[in-house]
C-alpha positions as CSV (number, residue, x, y, z in Angstrom):
1,M,76.6,82.6,84.7
2,N,75.7,85.3,87.1
3,A,78.7,85.6,89.6
4,Y,78.9,87.9,92.3
5,F,80.9,89.1,95.2
6,L,79.7,90.5,98.6
7,N,81.8,93.4,99.7
8,A,81.6,95.1,102.9
9,G,83.5,98.4,104.3
10,I,84.4,99.4,107.8
11,F,84.6,103.1,108.2
12,I,86.2,104.4,111.4
13,K,84.4,107.7,112.0
14,A,87.3,109.0,114.4
15,L,89.3,109.3,111.3
16,D,87.1,111.7,109.5
17,H,84.0,113.1,111.3
18,S,82.9,114.9,108.2
19,F,81.2,112.0,106.7
20,A,77.5,111.7,107.4
21,L,77.1,108.9,105.2
22,P,80.5,107.3,103.8
23,R,80.4,106.3,100.0
24,D,81.3,102.6,99.2
25,V,84.9,103.6,98.4
26,D,85.5,105.4,101.7
27,G,85.9,102.4,103.9
28,H,89.0,102.2,106.0
29,I,89.0,98.3,106.0
30,R,87.4,96.3,103.1
31,C,86.2,92.8,103.4
32,R,84.5,90.2,101.3
33,S,82.1,87.4,102.3
34,K,83.0,83.7,101.7
35,F,80.8,80.8,100.8
36,M,81.0,77.1,101.1
37,V,79.8,75.6,97.7
38,H,80.2,72.0,97.1
39,D,82.8,71.7,99.9
40,T,84.9,74.5,98.6
41,E,85.3,77.9,100.1
42,T,84.9,80.8,97.5
43,D,84.3,84.4,97.5
44,C,82.5,84.5,94.3
45,I,79.2,82.8,94.2
46,N,76.8,82.0,91.1
47,L,73.5,83.2,92.0
48,D,71.8,81.0,89.3
49,D,72.5,77.8,91.3
50,A,73.3,79.1,94.9
51,S,71.1,77.9,97.6
52,K,69.5,80.2,100.2
53,E,71.3,78.3,102.8
54,V,74.6,78.9,101.2
55,M,73.9,82.6,100.8
56,T,72.5,82.9,104.4
57,A,75.6,81.2,105.9
58,G,78.2,83.2,104.0
59,L,76.3,86.5,104.9
60,G,75.9,85.5,108.4
61,E,79.3,84.6,108.9
62,L,80.5,88.1,107.4
63,V,78.1,89.9,109.8
64,T,78.8,87.7,112.9
65,G,82.6,87.2,112.5
66,I,83.7,90.4,110.9
67,L,81.2,93.3,111.1
68,N,79.5,92.9,114.6
69,P,82.9,92.6,116.4
70,S,84.2,95.6,114.5
71,L,81.6,98.0,116.1
72,T,84.2,98.7,119.0
73,L,87.9,99.5,118.4
74,K,88.8,96.6,120.7
75,G,86.6,94.2,118.7
76,L,88.2,95.6,115.6
77,K,91.7,94.9,116.6
78,E,90.8,91.4,117.7
79,V,89.1,90.9,114.2
80,L,92.3,92.0,112.5
81,A,94.4,89.7,114.8
82,D,92.1,86.8,113.9
83,H,92.0,87.6,110.2
84,P,95.4,89.2,109.3
85,V,94.5,88.8,105.6
86,L,92.2,91.8,106.4
87,L,95.3,94.1,106.9
88,Y,96.0,94.0,103.2
89,Q,92.6,95.8,102.8
90,T,93.2,98.3,105.6
91,T,94.2,101.9,104.8
92,L,97.5,103.1,106.4
93,A,95.6,105.7,108.2
94,A,93.4,103.0,110.0
95,K,96.5,100.9,110.8
96,K,98.1,104.0,112.6
97,H,94.8,104.9,114.4
98,L,94.6,101.1,115.6
99,G,98.5,101.2,116.5
100,L,99.3,98.4,114.2
């Protein structure tokens, strides 16, 4: 079985202006895509039998529901309010910066 997670990180440049291109471990907020497979939500997907539609829907929801709204501080605060589980994957520096 070839099982994979699709992770994304949100980097708040105001917290560290020295980064030209952050590394994958430098994100201030970490999140993971979710997929609907056989009417069950999962964050781990088997690429051997995953359909293109399942992959596209999971990636699309991550981008439109989490990443795009997070391009502004106001949007990022709304994302965290709508998805409080992301606070567990948010650094203390980011929480302080956002006033959380």
